[in-house]
C-alpha positions as a printed Julia matrix, in Angstrom:
166×3 Matrix{Float64}:
 -14.55   -0.78    8.83
 -10.81   -0.81    9.54
  -8.56    0.75    6.92
  -4.91   -0.01    7.53
  -1.93    1.74    6.02
   1.38   -0.04    6.62
   4.2     2.47    6.27
   7.98    2.28    6.02
  10.93    4.67    5.91
  10.92    6.77    2.72
   7.22    6.16    2.07
   5.58    8.8    -0.11
   3.85   11.28    2.19
   0.98   11.99   -0.19
   0.29    8.27   -0.71
  -0.55    8.15    3.0
  -1.72   11.63    4.01
  -4.06   12.41    1.09
  -6.02    9.15    1.17
  -6.02    9.14    4.98
  -7.68   12.55    5.03
 -10.28   11.46    2.48
 -10.99    8.22    4.36
 -11.41   10.32    7.49
 -14.17   12.28    5.73
 -16.08    8.99    5.36
 -16.54    8.66    9.1
 -19.99    9.11   10.58
 -22.02    7.59   13.37
 -23.77    5.44   10.76
 -20.54    4.56    8.97
 -17.71    4.09   11.48
 -14.23    3.95   10.04
 -11.04    3.25   11.95
  -7.87    4.42   10.25
  -4.73    2.66   11.4
  -1.22    3.62   10.43
   1.09    0.73   11.26
   4.81    0.11   10.92
   7.19   -2.66   11.85
   7.72   -0.86   15.16
   5.71    1.84   16.93
   7.27    5.24   16.43
   8.11    7.85   13.87
   8.64    6.81   10.26
  10.4     9.35    8.05
   8.84    9.95    4.63
  10.71   10.4     1.36
  10.64   14.17    1.79
  11.84   14.04    5.41
   8.58   14.56    7.27
   7.83   12.21   10.15
   4.62   10.21   10.41
   3.72    8.64   13.73
   2.91    4.93   13.54
   1.0     4.15   16.74
   0.57    0.46   15.92
   3.25   -2.19   15.3
   2.68   -4.9    12.71
   2.66   -7.52   15.48
  -0.19   -5.72   17.25
  -2.29   -4.68   14.27
  -5.87   -5.89   14.04
  -7.16   -7.45   10.85
  -7.74   -4.73    8.26
 -10.87   -4.69    6.11
  -9.01   -2.52    3.62
  -5.26   -2.87    3.2
  -3.87    0.35    1.7
  -0.31   -0.04    0.33
   1.49    3.25   -0.34
   4.4     3.81   -2.7
   7.71    5.39   -1.86
  11.31    5.97   -2.77
  12.72    3.4    -5.21
  15.69    2.6    -2.96
  13.29    1.87   -0.1
  11.11   -0.28   -2.35
  14.11   -2.28   -3.53
  15.19   -2.78    0.1
  11.73   -4.0     1.15
  11.4    -6.32   -1.85
  14.92   -7.76   -2.01
  17.17   -7.02    0.94
  15.16   -6.47    4.11
  16.15   -9.23    6.56
  13.17  -11.51    7.13
  11.0    -9.36    4.85
   8.61   -8.26    7.66
   6.85   -5.68    5.49
   5.99   -8.15    2.73
   5.0   -10.82    5.25
   2.7    -8.34    6.96
   1.08   -7.47    3.62
   0.51  -11.15    2.81
  -0.93  -11.86    6.27
  -3.32   -8.91    6.13
  -4.35   -9.51    2.51
  -5.4   -13.08    3.25
  -8.51  -11.85    5.08
  -8.9    -8.26    3.84
 -12.01   -7.39    1.86
 -10.06   -5.0    -0.36
  -6.33   -4.8    -1.09
  -5.4    -1.45   -2.58
  -2.16    0.14   -3.68
  -1.26    3.56   -4.94
   1.62    4.41   -7.24
   4.69    2.22   -6.63
   2.83    0.44   -3.83
   1.76   -1.99   -6.58
   5.36   -3.2    -6.74
   5.24   -4.07   -3.03
   1.88   -5.81   -3.51
   3.29   -7.78   -6.45
   6.45   -8.71   -4.52
   4.22  -10.08   -1.72
   2.3   -12.15   -4.31
  -0.89  -10.16   -3.79
  -1.38   -9.35   -7.47
  -0.73  -12.84   -8.84
  -3.55  -13.59  -11.29
  -4.95  -10.05  -11.1
  -5.0    -7.15  -13.54
  -3.17   -4.12  -12.19
  -1.53   -0.79  -12.9
   0.96    1.54  -11.29
   2.52    4.94  -11.96
   3.45    5.16  -15.64
   7.17    5.38  -14.84
   7.04    2.0   -13.05
   4.91   -0.04  -15.46
   8.07   -1.73  -16.77
   8.98   -2.75  -13.21
   5.52   -4.19  -12.61
   5.78   -6.19  -15.83
   8.75   -8.03  -14.31
   6.24   -9.93  -12.17
   5.06  -12.57  -14.67
   1.92  -13.55  -12.72
   0.55   -9.98  -12.8
  -1.55   -8.86  -15.76
  -0.38   -5.28  -16.28
  -3.17   -3.42  -18.06
  -2.2    -1.56  -21.23
  -2.97    2.1   -21.78
  -1.85    3.63  -18.45
  -5.24    3.71  -16.71
  -5.61    5.87  -13.6
  -6.79    2.82  -11.67
  -7.68   -0.84  -12.15
 -10.24   -2.66   -9.99
 -10.07   -6.45  -10.39
 -12.27   -8.38   -7.95
 -10.95   -7.23   -4.56
  -7.71   -5.68   -5.82
  -7.53   -1.95   -6.54
  -4.35   -0.45   -7.97
  -3.84    3.23   -8.7
  -1.59    4.88  -11.25
  -0.15    7.63   -9.07
  -0.64   10.05   -6.21
  -3.71   11.72   -7.68
  -5.25    8.27   -8.26
  -4.74    7.59   -4.57
  -6.87   10.58   -3.77
């Protein structure tokens, strides 16, 4: 199984590091798991709190992920990726990977990126309580009432916040 985490500048460290560590615990000789952290370009990506994460794989070189894990991040970074990024490589990468992924998952504000890429169209979803209003701006997404910790709809899994990502 290949679990891929596409990251970007100002990504939330815990949306990547916590789940990555837990996915790593899944590994065994009977259950191989490859964890891939990818970015637009190979190199260091700086998280919202200023810590660097090494992305050893560029989007252009990434294999097909079985699980696409979309982390949240700083709202300015999210707005940039969704509205202003020239060519929208992050959203295009998400759409390309999601087309063949077995599971598309997001944590926290990552649901906004998934929605902006069209990956939640026709699906029920959630996000961090502070961003539910933002997710509701995507008319094709069914935002579940009641602030659930997570929503699993067919092959889409959305989490309500950092602890849901764990």
